[in-house]
ZABATOR-577509 format. One record per residue (C-alpha): x, y, z. Coordinates in steps of 0.02 Angstrom, whole numbers, plus 50000, padded with zeros to 5 digits. Layout:
<sites>
XYZ ...
</sites>
This chain:
<sites>
502104119552072 501734137652030 501634148152188 500134158952105 499144142752096 499514139452280 499024156152332 497314154852238 497014137952318 497424145252494 496234159152468 494914146452426 495244133352560 495654145752697 494834162152666 495354177152779 494334178452938 493134192452952 492754204053097 491344198253215 490224212653162 490384209252979 488694205352894 488404188152825 487154184352695 486534168552613 487564172952456 489074175352542 490244160852533 491034164952699 489454162152793 489314146852892 487704150352980 486244138552986 485204149752868 486124142952707 485124126752680 485504125152493 487144120152412 487644133052291 488884132752153 490114140352271 489814126452393 490214113552261 491854122052219 492294122852401 491944103752417 493174100052272 494474110752353 494314101752512 494454085652430 496084091352346 496834098452499 496374084652621 495544068452555 495424062252736 494414077352786 493244075552638 493014056452657 492704058252845 491344070552812 490574060252673 490504044152773 489544052352905 490824054553045 490464073253048 488784069253124 489624068753288 489844087653273 488374093753177 486824087353086 486904101252956 487994094152810 488364111352740 489014119252892 490334105752940 490914105852761 491244124652774 491894122552945 493174109952875 493814123152760 494144136552895 494534124953044 496394128053028 496214146753027 494974144453174 496174134253272 497584146753221 496694160753297 496614152053468 498354147053470 499304160753374 500544172453452 501014190353403 502614194153307 503844207153373 504574207053202 503054213453107 501654225853129 500684226853288 499414212153278 500274202153144 499794184253160 501144170153169 499974157353079 500224155152895 499124147152763 498794128852786 498454122152612 500244120552563 500694110752721 499254098552701 499774096652511 501594093152559 501164081552704 499934071752607 501154069852459 502424061552570 501144050252662 500874040352499 502464031852567 501524025652728 500104020152607 501324009152516 501874002652692 500043997452730 500033987252562 501653978152620 500913974352789 499243968152744 499843958052586 500133942352685 498273942052747 497523937052582 499093929352499 499753917152638 498093907052631 498373906252435 500193900652451 499833888352589 498373880652494 498303865552386 498373873952208 499803886052264 500913894252138 502343893152270 501923879952398 502513885152569 502303878452746 501643887352888 503403890152962 503933896952792 502403908252795 502923915452966 504623919952890 503793928752742 502713938752867 504173942752986 505623946652873 504963964452837 505493968253017 507283962952981 507243972952822 506703988052926 508313986653014 509253987552866 508394002752798 508054013952945 509814020552986 510414023652810 508794032752772 508914043052930 510724047952890 510344050152704 508994062452751 510254073152852 511514071952705 510504073252544 508904081352614 507224075552671 506374076852505 507534067552386 507754053752520 505844050652528 505704051352338 507174038552319 506304026252429 505014022852293 506334013452189 506693998652305 504813997252341 504523995052152 505883982252146 505133972052287 503413971552209 504243965952043 505143951752126 503513946152212 502693945952041 503993935751958 504463924952106 504463905852082 505273900352250 505003904752429 506803911752438 506373924352309 504843930152414 506053931152569 507233942752473 505763953652412 505053955252584 506753960152650 506903974152519 505123980052563 505503980052748 506983990552714 505944003352632 504674002452774 506104007052889 506654021452780 504874028352781 504664026552964 506304035952990 506044050652860 504194054452839 503864058953026 505404069153018 504854078952864 503114082952932 503774088153103 504874100753015 503604108352889 502084109953000 501524123353116 501234117653293 499364120653280 499134106553144 500744096553172 499824082753267 498474081853133 499684080652994 500814067953085 499254057453113 498924056552928 500524044252924 499484031553007 497864035952914 498784032052756 499524015252824 497764010352871 497094015152700 498434005152621 497923990252732 496083992452677 496563993152500 497363976152509 495963968852617 494683975152491 495523969252329 496603954652387 495303941052401 494623945552226 496113946952114 497503934352075 499233933152154 500023942752001 498563956151998 498833960452182 500683962952151 500323974752011 499053984752105 500203986852247 501663990652141 500874006152062 500774014752227 502614019352248 502604026152071 501284038352122 502284041252281 503814047252179 502844058052063 501984066952203 503444070052311 504484076552174 503114088452106 502364095252267 503354092352423 504654106652452 506224103852558 506044107752743 506614124952802 507514116752946 508574106052831 509044120252722 509454131652861 510604118852934 511474116752763 511794135952749 510464138152613 509584153152699 508764159852535 508164142752497 507454140852669 506584157652660 505764152952495 505234136052577 504394145052719 503514157052602 502944142152493 502294132352656 501574147952751 500984158752612 501544176552545 500654186252683 501544176852824 502984185652914 504344172752902 505604183753003 505034177153175 505064158953125 506704160353040 507454168653195 506844153753295 507574140953180 509244150453173 509354151353367 508914131653372 510384129053233 511614138853343 511184128153491 511414112853377 513114118153324 513684117853507 513444099353498 514074085553380 512754075153288 513494058153338 513024042453442 513804050253595 512524064653590 511174051353604 511844045653773 512444062353840 510984074453811 509594072853938 508234079153812 508874065453690 508874051153818 507094055753881 506444057153701 507284040153650 506454031753807 504744038953763 504854034853578 505684017553607 504324012953740 502904018253629 503584007953474 503983992653584 502283991553663 501503994653495 502383979253429 501933969153587 500133972853578 500053961053438 499413973253307 500453966953164 500103949253199 498213953253182 498503962753017 499673949552950 498453934852998 496823942953001 495953930652884 496743915952971 496213921553148 494393924453089 494473907252994 494973899053165 493553908453255 492263898853150 491243915153141 489633915953042 490313930252937 491633925152809 493423929052849 493643940152697 492153951152743 492773952252925 494443958152867 493683971552763 492493977752911 494133978053019 495073988252887 493614000952869 493564003553060 495414006253064 495404019652933 493834028153012 494584029253187 496334033653133 495554048653038 494594052353200 496194053053290 496904064853159 495484077053205 495704074253396 497554073553420 497824092353427 496254095253533 496204080253659 498114078953666 499284063853644 499294056653817 497424054753847 497194046053680 498664034453709 497964030153889 496264026653820 496834016953676 498004004753767 496874001553907 495383996953801 496493986453690 496923976053838 495113972653879 494733967553698 496203955353689 495703948253860 493933945353790 494663938053629 495853926553722 494353920553833 493293916353683 494713905853605 495133897853773 493353891753791 493313885253611 494983876353637 494253868053792 492783861453691 491523873253761 490103877053645 490353895253581 489173895653442 488053907953534 489533920153544 490183918253364 490223936553343 491343939753488 493013939053383 492393951253261 491683963153395 493303961953506 494423964053358 493393978653290 493433988253456 495243983253468 495793990053297 494664005553326 495484010753487 497184005953424 496924017753279 496294031753390 497924032353496 499264019053485 499294017853300 499544036053236 500224044853396 501904036753414 502334042153231 501784059553280 502894060453430 504414053053331 504424069453236 504154080553385 505294074453531 506954073553451 507934089553410 508414091853225 510274089653251 510124070853310 508474067353237 509034056753091 510284046053185 509054044553338 507584039853232 508684026753145 509304018353300 507564018853379 506874010353226 508173996953222 507733991453403 505903992653372 506063982353211 507053969153303 505583968253437 504393967453288 505273953053211 505293943253369 503383945953395 502803941153221 504043926853208 503653919653382 501793920953348 501703904153265 502723896653411 501563904453538 500103896153450 501043879053451 501453881853633 499833889153710 498543890253570 497553906153538 496843909653698 498423911453804 499343920253662 498123934153654 498103935153848 499983938153834 499693952953711 498353959653832 499673959553978 500873970253876 499403982953836 499253984654021 501093987354045 501024000253898 499634009753982 500724011954141 502224016654038 501234030853954 500574037654127 502334039354197 503514041954055 502754050053900 502654068753901 501224079253824 501724089153665 500084097053620 500194114353562 501994116153600 503344121653484 504834110653449 505934121653556 504664120953697 504694102553694 506594102153695 506624114453848 505394103053936 506354087253903 508004096153966 507084100854127 506944119054096 505404125454180 504214135254072 503094150154138 501484144454220 500414153754090 501344154953916 499964164953835 499844177953980 501744179153982 501754183053789 500304195253812 501314204753951 502824205553841 501774213053696 500944225553816 502724230953870 503144233953692 501504241853634 500624247753787 500254265953837 501974269353911 502724265153739 501464273453632 502704285853566 503904271053516 502544260453434 503254262953259 504684251553295 503564236753340 
</sites>
């Protein structure tokens, strides 16, 4: 896309900050005071710009979540446009490579645009995950196009986890060899093939193969999209952009929940199959290659152009290029092979943290609830129809995942994970107790809304923490030299565990019924909370190099900002006034 267009959009979405004493009038579009009660044509233009740069932000404001922050609808809209610059001002650091006072924070629009274009892949993943919820009841019904048994249905649901094993390592290595952007774009092709096979399927074996292919693409998306976002984003918004991965997954799930019960089997396959086509077009047209990959492959000029494209023409790229070059030199001292994964302290600690998060995510039962949402609500005999209950769950999942995207760079990763997993344990415990009473012939008609309430709170808190944050941390914890291989290996193990959980769900129901099964999931949530408390590091507002230093046990100064300020005072203070020209 033309850089001049990007520059104009940057200036609209993230206008330059003014000095505190600058006057602001009602006609000034930069004013965000409460004295601007009317929406002007400029406000309407900014609203369109917000929608284009971040649909999730606009949707969140539109549905009313912003009321948590302000009752004035004009003010939060404008704050959404300038929030990145505001946060940048808090977290920015001075550059010794540019003029005194030069900010190391770049424009944000291009980073949002690149991240949102690649997260169409996770949206497609959401459609694959949720497809079984409306379709399995169709296939297991009397007038099924492809009659299947409950056991065959469990294979249809679980085989995507096996497919993820097939796709994660090749995609991770492909991203290291061919680049992040072409690998992500190429994943659209097998996605389209899988939906075409589902559309034309006439036997359950064709469904098995199609789901294996779809699972392979899920593994590829899981291994590459967090890597891409982690390498293009500045630390001040890296958590937010990484959270958009799970936001798009939940939007894909809601998409299927909302249309699945009301269209035919073939119609749903078509409506899901157009998503990867959109993904391919957007990634090719909008997403640049990451500066980290370009520098690693000796393409310094291209890396510079990529940084300028992502950060803006006013951004001084020298400092960030120097940091990336130093990181590259450190990488070259090590080989990128499996031995690295077991010899580097930082990589071992990162692998334990990511592997644990993904494992407890699987054993929380989230994909079981997504795959079999309609069946679970049907078993609960709730007064609300299973289709409507599933849509409610999907809406809550989207809204709270979006809330996590707003909070992850403010509240931090660990606190959201701890709140999420502990509340999930309580919700699953309540849900298990409801089904236990029902299965022991206790009248639960007075508590018929308990399943919807329990699953609603469960999915909301999951979406606030344990849903999006593991994906964010996958892109943060591994160093670039081993990231592709490490994420591939981790995703293989996590996919095996996911397959076990989804495939064993039907067996657990046969052995213990719903009550004890949900209590088992609750127990794993409790263990996950303990794991996060002791073994997951905080990465909020830390550069990728600072995270690696911490994982390697290199102690940081007690106050990083004070330390930087002291360094700059040494360079620019009164003692060095006569040498200020070199700063």
